[in-house]
SETIMI-756351 format. One record per residue: x, y, z of N, C-alpha, C in turn; residue in three letters. Coordinates in pm, whole numbers, padded with zeros to 5 digits, always signed. Each point is the difference from the previous one (the first is absolute). Example, Ala and Ser with C-alpha at 12.3 -4.5 7.8 and 13.67 -1.06 7.14 Angstrom:
+01319-00569+00780-00089+00119+00000+00090+00120+00000ala;-00035+00105-00072+00082+00119+00006-00077+00109+00073ser;
//
This chain:
+15783+14497+01429-00125+00019+00017-00061-00067+00125met;-00087+00062+00096-00045-00064+00111-00120-00091-00010lys;-00030-00092+00074-00110-00089-00019-00133+00077-00006ala;-00010+00098+00086-00133+00067-00002-00032+00068-00138gly;+00108+00060-00062-00012+00055-00140-00033-00078-00089glu;+00050-00143-00010-00018-00092-00084-00144-00042+00004leu;-00040-00020+00112-00144-00041+00042-00095+00101-00073ile;+00025+00129+00037-00073+00103-00047-00017+00021-00148gly;+00090-00068-00072-00004+00010-00166-00108-00104-00054arg;-00041-00078+00087-00091-00118-00050-00135+00036+00031val;-00073+00029-00104-00148+00050+00022-00107-00106+00017arg;+00035-00118-00057-00105-00099-00021+00032-00125+00073his;+00087+00000+00110+00026-00120+00081-00128-00061+00054leu;-00019-00127-00016-00133-00068+00061+00032-00033+00134arg;-00039+00076+00081+00016-00034+00165-00114-00096+00036ser;+00021-00104+00101-00081-00072+00043-00141+00058+00061pro;-00092-00078+00003-00132+00057+00045+00024+00021+00150ser;-00078+00099+00077-00008+00024+00137-00026-00119+00080pro;-00073-00098-00060-00021-00135+00085+00144-00064+00005ser;+00075-00007-00103+00135-00080+00003+00084+00068+00092val;+00027+00123+00013+00083+00059+00106-00040-00013+00117thr;-00161+00019+00023-00033-00028+00132+00003-00127+00073arg;+00002-00121-00110+00023-00124+00053+00155-00021+00032leu;+00081+00072-00065+00137-00021+00043+00022+00062+00140val;-00040+00109+00009+00000+00066+00130-00064-00075+00121ala;-00114-00088-00030-00072-00073+00103+00062-00111+00038met;+00095-00035-00095+00083-00137+00034+00103+00028+00123leu;+00033+00135+00027+00087+00041+00103-00046-00019+00131ser;-00135-00021+00003-00074-00012+00136-00056-00137+00022ser;+00051-00068+00111-00018-00140+00028-00164-00034+00036pro;-00054+00124+00023-00138-00006+00030-00113-00012-00121glu;+00069+00020-00119-00084-00002-00118-00059-00160-00020thr;-00129+00008-00039-00069-00132-00002-00050-00016-00143gly;-00031-00115-00014-00035-00059-00133-00119+00096-00063asn;-00109+00043+00086-00121+00070-00034+00034+00127-00039glu;+00108+00072+00057+00060+00124-00029+00049-00005-00145glu;+00072-00096-00043+00074-00029-00120-00128-00007-00101ile;-00081-00089+00030-00131-00024-00091-00076+00133-00028val;-00016+00084+00098-00069+00134-00011+00072+00077-00109gln;+00137+00029+00016+00097+00082-00097-00040-00065-00132val;+00021-00117-00033-00009-00050-00113-00120+00019-00076val;-00113-00028+00073-00133+00000-00060-00022+00146-00045arg;+00040+00121+00082-00018+00128-00044+00066+00032-00135gln;+00073-00091-00041+00079+00043-00116-00055-00105-00117asp;-00105+00053-00080-00061-00092-00068+00103-00059-00108gly;+00075+00081-00065+00093-00061-00102+00087-00088+00047val;+00061+00022+00125+00099-00088+00064-00050-00123+00033leu;-00138-00019+00049-00069-00100+00053-00025-00094-00126cys;-00054+00066-00093-00014-00090-00133+00110-00064-00067ala;+00110+00080-00001+00121-00062-00043+00052-00121+00090lys;-00015+00015+00122+00032-00103+00095-00089-00111-00024leu;-00112-00001-00021-00083-00119+00008+00021-00064-00142leu;+00027+00082-00103+00027-00052-00116+00127-00089-00001ala;+00091+00065+00076+00139-00081-00014-00031-00143+00107leu;-00056+00028+00112-00037-00117+00081-00073-00116-00063cys;-00084+00038-00097-00069-00108-00084+00069-00032-00127asn;+00130+00044-00012+00075-00061-00132+00027-00114+00030ser;+00051-00083-00104+00065-00130-00011+00125-00004+00076ala;+00068+00115+00012+00125+00006+00067-00015-00032+00144ala;-00116+00042+00057-00025-00028+00132-00094-00106+00035leu;-00014-00101-00096-00086-00089+00028-00144-00017-00053gly;-00032+00119-00080-00115+00011-00053-00137-00019+00084gly;+00020+00061+00129-00095-00010+00099-00119+00092-00026ser;-00104-00028+00042-00125+00090-00005-00022+00086+00119ser;+00072+00129-00012+00010+00090+00106-00065+00128-00030ile;-00117+00031+00083-00079+00101-00030+00020+00121+00093gly;+00091+00002+00112+00007+00109+00096+00148-00013+00053ser;+00015+00125+00055+00138+00001+00059+00004-00090+00116val;-00118-00020+00076+00001-00101+00116+00047-00128-00039glu;-00063-00052-00115+00034-00128-00067+00134+00008-00035gln;+00060+00098-00058+00146-00009-00031+00077-00028+00105ala;-00014+00067+00116+00076-00018+00111-00012-00129+00058ile;-00132-00065+00008-00031-00125+00049+00081-00111-00082phe;-00004+00008-00135+00071-00098-00081+00160+00025+00001tyr;+00044+00131-00024+00131+00015-00030+00072+00038+00134leu;-00065+00056+00085+00067+00058+00136+00027+00133-00022gly;+00004+00074+00131+00015+00147-00015+00136+00036-00069tyr;+00091-00085+00034+00133+00059-00038-00001+00005-00166arg;-00045-00110-00067+00006-00005-00143-00088+00100-00046glu;-00108+00011+00048-00109+00107-00066+00072+00150+00029val;+00065+00037+00126+00076+00112-00025+00092+00008-00098tyr;+00082-00090-00026+00105+00030-00097-00062-00008-00146arg;-00103-00064-00032-00058+00020-00125-00051+00166-00001leu;-00070+00035+00094-00056+00144+00003+00120+00069-00028val;+00119-00005+00071+00126+00101-00027+00039-00035-00149leu;+00017-00121-00053+00047-00017-00119-00089+00057-00117ser;-00121+00021+00018-00116+00061-00084+00026+00151+00019leu;+00018+00044+00129-00007+00133+00029+00098+00062-00063gly;+00133-00056+00000+00113+00072-00047+00027-00039-00139phe;-00057-00093-00047-00004-00050-00138-00001+00097-00119gly;-00089+00110+00044-00037+00092-00121+00143+00080-00021ala;+00048+00033+00111+00125+00076-00007+00131-00057-00036ala;+00012-00147+00027+00112-00077-00035-00017-00062-00162leu;-00121+00012-00061-00009-00079-00109+00046+00080-00130ala;-00007+00127-00015+00038+00054-00120+00142-00043-00061pro;+00013+00021-00112+00151-00034-00081+00074+00106+00065ala;+00126-00019-00013+00125+00086+00045+00098+00014-00114leu;-00034+00078-00115+00091-00015-00094+00180+00046+00041pro;-00008+00072+00097+00135+00057+00042+00072-00122+00064gly;-00066-00099+00050+00068-00118+00059-00025-00122-00096tyr;-00060+00024-00112-00027-00114-00109-00083-00100+00060ala;-00108+00038+00077-00092-00102+00078-00138+00009-00068met;-00050-00118-00038-00125+00008-00080-00110+00001+00099glu;-00113+00015-00039-00125+00008+00115-00003-00099+00077pro;-00011+00008+00137-00017-00107+00084+00128-00043+00055gly;+00089+00015-00053+00142-00044+00034+00052+00032+00153ala;-00007+00137+00022+00031+00042+00133-00101-00060+00099leu;-00123-00011-00037-00093-00045+00083+00025-00141+00049trp;+00035-00086-00101+00040-00155+00034+00129+00000+00086arg;+00094+00094-00028+00120-00013+00067-00025+00059+00145his;-00084+00082+00021-00036+00065+00135-00074-00122+00082ser;-00107-00062-00069-00064-00085+00062+00064-00139+00043leu;+00109-00028-00074+00082-00109+00029+00090+00046+00118leu;+00043+00114+00003+00083+00045+00114-00078-00005+00117thr;-00112+00049-00001-00105-00011+00135-00019-00138+00038ala;-00015-00108-00108-00037-00133+00053+00125-00055+00051tyr;+00121+00045-00051+00133-00061+00041+00051+00042+00163ile;-00077+00123+00038+00037+00033+00135-00055-00104+00108thr;-00094-00074-00051-00059-00098+00103+00127-00108+00039asp;+00044-00067-00104+00103-00088+00035+00143+00053+00060pro;+00025+00134-00035+00099+00055+00043-00014+00025+00172val;-00125+00051+00027-00019+00011+00144-00004-00124+00072leu;-00065-00116-00064+00015-00125+00071+00124-00062+00022glu;+00104+00041-00098+00125-00051+00021+00100+00078+00110ala;-00063+00105+00039+00091+00091+00111+00018-00081+00121leu;+00121-00031+00042+00034-00065+00121-00073+00031+00120pro;-00016+00142+00029-00065+00068+00097-00153+00026-00011ala;-00053-00036-00122-00124+00044-00015-00010+00122-00065gly;-00126+00041-00070+00007+00130-00091-00057+00100+00097gly;+00060+00114-00057-00025+00155+00064-00100+00057-00107ala;-00104+00062+00060-00082+00095-00080-00051-00103-00118glu;-00044-00126+00042-00050-00090-00105-00129+00062-00058val;-00072+00050+00047-00138+00063-00045+00011+00081-00119ser;+00098+00068-00006+00039+00110-00106+00075-00063-00105phe;+00072-00112+00001+00093-00029-00087-00076-00040-00148ala;-00112-00058+00005-00067-00020-00146-00012+00139-00078tyr;-00049+00091+00077-00038+00136-00045+00120+00065-00039thr;+00102-00014+00054+00113+00058-00014+00073-00040-00139ala;-00017-00158+00002+00068-00057-00122-00083+00043-00125gly;-00132+00017+00002-00088+00028-00109+00035+00146-00050leu;+00050+00085+00086-00008+00141-00055+00160+00034-00006val;+00089-00079+00019+00147+00036+00012+00045+00077-00108his;-00035-00038-00134+00048+00066-00109-00091+00092-00057asp;-00101+00054+00060-00103+00122-00050+00063+00110-00036ile;+00125+00043+00051+00069+00118-00038+00035-00008-00150gly;+00013-00113-00048+00038-00015-00163-00103+00073-00096lys;-00113-00027+00076-00126+00067-00099+00009+00147+00013ile;+00050+00063+00106+00004+00130+00001+00118+00035-00088val;+00102-00048+00007+00128+00048-00083-00044-00028-00158leu;-00049-00098-00027-00015-00053-00147-00114+00123-00048asp;-00080+00065+00077-00087+00107-00057+00064+00119+00019his;+00095+00018+00097+00048+00136+00031+00118+00029-00099ala;+00080-00075-00023+00125+00019-00083-00015+00012-00134leu;+00065+00091-00074-00003-00010-00133+00114-00109-00056asp;-00023-00031-00138+00064-00106-00061+00161+00003+00010ala;+00055+00133-00001+00142+00006-00005+00037-00032+00146ala;-00056+00037+00103+00036-00037+00133+00002-00167+00027thr;-00117-00045-00061+00002-00140+00025+00107-00088-00084lys;+00035+00054-00118+00102-00037-00074+00127-00012+00083ser;+00014+00149+00067+00133+00011+00074+00012-00104+00109ala;-00105-00036+00061+00007-00090+00098+00045-00137-00040val;-00074-00051-00091+00047-00132-00076+00137+00015-00060arg;+00022+00121-00063+00157-00015-00047+00099-00011+00098gly;-00023+00054+00120+00085-00017+00121+00016-00130+00030gln;-00106-00068+00044+00000-00149+00036+00070-00067-00097ile;-00010+00007-00145+00064-00055-00089+00167+00012-00012glu;+00026+00125+00028+00133+00025-00015+00085-00025+00139arg;-00051+00015+00098+00068+00001+00139-00045-00147+00052glu;-00106-00076-00038-00043-00093+00074-00040-00009+00135his;-00080+00128+00022-00044+00006+00146-00142-00015+00004cys;-00029-00006+00150-00136-00032+00008-00089+00112-00037ala;-00143-00058-00029-00077+00097-00048-00031+00125+00114leu;-00001-00032+00120-00041+00114+00097+00129+00094+00002ile;+00102-00051-00018+00133+00090-00015-00016+00098-00122glu;-00011-00058-00115-00033+00071-00121-00106+00123+00019ala;-00125-00037+00055-00104+00060+00024+00061+00143+00087glu;+00060-00039+00115+00045+00102+00078+00073+00101-00058arg;+00106-00048-00073+00112+00072-00067-00078+00093-00109asp;-00076-00060-00088-00062+00096-00111-00123+00082+00058ile;-00078-00062+00089-00108+00081+00027-00006+00084+00139ile;+00089-00061+00074-00006+00069+00148-00079-00063+00084gly;-00078-00095-00035-00072-00088+00095+00002-00146-00064ser;-00096-00082+00059-00016-00133-00067-00126-00058+00025asp;-00041-00104-00047-00154-00043-00016-00025-00061+00138his;+00108-00034+00080-00055-00051+00157-00036+00132+00072ala;+00080+00113-00013-00026+00123+00079-00143+00060-00055glu;-00017+00023-00117-00112+00043-00063-00129-00078+00031val;+00010-00145-00005-00100-00075+00039-00048+00027+00182gly;+00099+00003+00050-00026+00014+00143-00075+00150+00030ala;+00051+00106-00066-00067+00105+00022-00144+00009-00065arg;-00031-00069-00106-00138-00023-00066-00076-00077+00106leu;+00036-00092+00072-00076-00075+00106-00015+00067+00123leu;+00098+00096+00032-00016+00087+00122-00124+00091-00029glu;-00011+00047-00141-00096+00100-00023-00149-00083+00004ser;+00010-00110-00020-00112-00091+00013-00048-00030+00135trp;+00088+00035+00090-00011-00027+00139-00006-00166+00037arg;+00091-00052-00056+00034-00123+00023+00062-00010+00127leu;-00007-00126+00085+00110+00003+00111+00142+00018-00007pro;+00067+00063+00092+00142+00025-00021+00085-00129-00023ser;-00054-00097+00062+00077-00136-00011+00010-00034-00152val;-00112+00024-00064+00005-00028-00152+00100+00118-00081ile;-00035+00093+00039+00104+00106-00066+00144-00016+00025val;+00039-00043+00129+00132-00042+00007+00041-00114-00087glu;-00078-00104-00012+00040-00113-00073+00006+00029-00149ala;-00077+00078-00047+00019+00044-00136+00101+00094-00022val;+00033+00107+00072+00112+00086-00013+00130-00085+00011ala;+00028-00109+00064+00128-00048+00036-00010-00149-00065asn;-00056-00034-00096-00019-00144-00052+00105-00024-00070his;+00090+00099-00067+00117-00043-00038+00134+00013+00090his;-00035+00093+00101+00091+00015+00092-00055-00016+00152thr;-00033-00136+00021-00058-00030+00121+00057+00036+00128pro;-00091+00035+00092+00049+00040+00152+00026-00115+00070ala;+00139-00010+00047+00030-00139+00061+00041+00004+00151leu;+00007+00124+00043+00036+00042+00142-00112+00081+00065leu;+00005-00023+00140+00047-00098+00079-00058-00147-00026pro;-00095-00004-00071-00061-00129-00055-00066+00031-00141arg;-00007-00107-00071-00043+00008-00145-00153+00061-00002pro;-00029+00097-00055-00139+00053-00016-00068-00062-00123arg;-00134+00031-00007-00085-00059-00112+00083+00019-00127leu;+00067+00106-00027+00066+00023-00130+00087-00109-00034ser;+00056-00075+00092+00103-00117-00022-00099-00112-00061ala;-00096-00031+00052-00099-00106-00052-00037+00049-00131val;-00046+00108-00020-00045+00031-00141+00117-00027-00106val;+00127+00050+00046+00107+00001-00081+00025-00137-00039his;+00006-00097+00086+00017-00136-00029-00094-00065-00099val;-00138+00041+00045-00110-00050-00094+00002+00058-00136ala;+00045+00120-00010+00021+00068-00132+00104-00082-00095asp;+00114-00020+00086+00105-00094-00086-00035-00124-00030met;-00084-00065+00082-00051-00150-00041-00071+00016-00120leu;-00102+00110-00001-00077-00001-00115+00047+00029-00115ala;+00135+00073-00003+00070+00036-00113+00068-00142-00037his;+00048-00084+00085+00076-00105-00034-00099-00105-00072gln;-00119-00022+00056-00089-00120-00038-00069+00059-00150val;+00020+00102-00047-00031+00038-00139-00094+00107-00007gly;-00056+00059+00098-00085+00113-00007+00070+00129+00012ala;+00092+00002-00103+00095+00120+00006-00026+00102-00122ala;-00107+00070+00012-00045+00075-00118+00089+00128-00037pro;+00017+00035-00134+00066+00123-00028+00148-00019-00034gly;+00056+00090-00081+00134-00009-00037+00082+00006+00115trp;-00020+00084+00102+00087+00012+00115+00002-00101+00093ala;-00074-00113-00014-00015-00103+00105+00127-00069+00034ser;+00121+00004-00103+00112-00056+00032+00070+00100+00089tyr;-00021+00119+00009+00068+00100+00071-00056+00015+00149ala;-00035-00125+00052-00052+00010+00138+00117-00085+00085val;+00035+00072+00100+00104-00077+00097-00064-00061+00110arg;+00033-00114+00012-00038-00075+00133+00094+00019+00104ala;-00055+00038+00124+00078+00027+00113+00019-00111+00079gly;+00119-00056-00002+00039-00127+00079-00013+00056+00144glu;+00020+00124+00050+00005+00031+00126-00137-00026+00061glu;-00125+00041-00069-00111-00023+00023-00030-00158+00043ala;+00045-00082-00081-00025-00134+00012+00066-00055+00121val;+00131+00049+00038+00067-00026+00113-00075+00037+00117glu;-00039+00127-00009-00058+00073+00126-00118-00094+00039ala;-00067-00041-00109-00136-00058+00033+00031-00150+00042leu;+00117-00042+00013+00054-00132+00024-00031-00119-00075gly;-00008+00035-00113-00024-00112-00119+00126-00064-00037phe;+00004-00118-00002+00105-00091-00059-00014-00046-00147thr;+00087-00049-00071+00002-00037-00127-00135-00082-00022asn;-00011-00100+00076-00112-00092+00012-00148+00090+00018asp;-00003+00088+00071-00101+00076+00013-00048+00075-00146thr;+00106+00061-00058-00034+00058-00135-00038-00085-00105val;+00060-00127+00012-00050-00079-00116-00140-00038+00036gln;-00046-00027+00123-00128-00031+00028-00110+00124-00023asn;+00042+00122+00007-00072+00110-00035-00010+00014-00136leu;+00107-00031-00092-00029-00011-00135-00083-00105-00066leu;-00015-00112+00076-00097-00099-00039-00159+00064+00034ile;+00007+00069+00106-00143+00064+00043-00019+00103-00081ala;+00069+00064-00048+00003+00115-00077-00057-00048-00155ser;+00059-00095-00044-00063-00062-00129-00126-00049+00011ser;-00038-00059+00117-00142-00020+00023-00090+00121+00010asp;+00042+00096+00047-00072+00122+00004-00032+00058-00125ala;+00113-00005-00102-00003+00045-00122-00108-00072-00086leu;-00026-00131+00012-00114-00067-00062-00120+00057+00057ala;-00023+00032+00115-00124+00055+00064-00024+00119-00054arg;+00116+00092-00023-00020+00133-00056-00053+00005-00125val;+00054-00088-00082-00035-00012-00159-00135-00036+00001glu;-00053-00100+00081-00117-00051-00014-00105+00118+00055thr;+00031+00083+00093-00100+00089+00046+00005+00124-00120met;+00105+00017-00076+00018+00093-00097-00104-00020-00117ala;-00028-00124-00022-00087-00049-00113-00132+00019+00057val;-00032-00021+00138-00133+00030+00042-00033+00135+00029ala;+00095+00084+00021-00033+00150+00049-00065+00082-00088ala;
//
């Protein structure tokens, strides 16, 4: 079954608001200013209200913030942008996924953690980070294809995928390809493409299990490593979490040593504590 056919089977997928997709597109322009960001968020009343509620939560210091401008002043443009994205994609990532044995919010937590871990991964790159501005977004939506598959596939097909993993001890992505003819990475990439997200993000999602390393590592390699770290520190939801294969090639291509990986694990544990605190407040 092709990715487009699987996406077409899902009738009630909650896409992000036009404001969120517009913000992601605006990020690709170095000329985008704070005022433009403020105007976009202001025009989306629901998103604006959720943002201010989260900014005023105990998780973010319990400040008294009454406007998007104040949020940017106190928290900084970068953090506000991330909160907006987390809220904007949260509705799509929040549902339970019975086919993956994920409780409500489990995928959202894992996705949010992966997004936050892209930061220390980029900081650890010996030559500096490429496509830095899109890394958080790509980490946040890397597994969105799982939502499509959970809705599109019948119980027998889901059982067949799980059965192959248990019998052959293969990776989740391999079992999906064999049984379905596609996988959650490809499906997620096609979905984001239909939402008109930048091609850099589409590439990262499409290849987050098989990252592009030549002629140089692409953003998919950064998301791959962040995803693996998220699984290792404990945000590994669902029965198939053990069927994830870490690519040593990606770690080597990014120039990471054993010491680097250990430091990244510590940073990932810190990020997990932050995500859990945000999850309580959201």
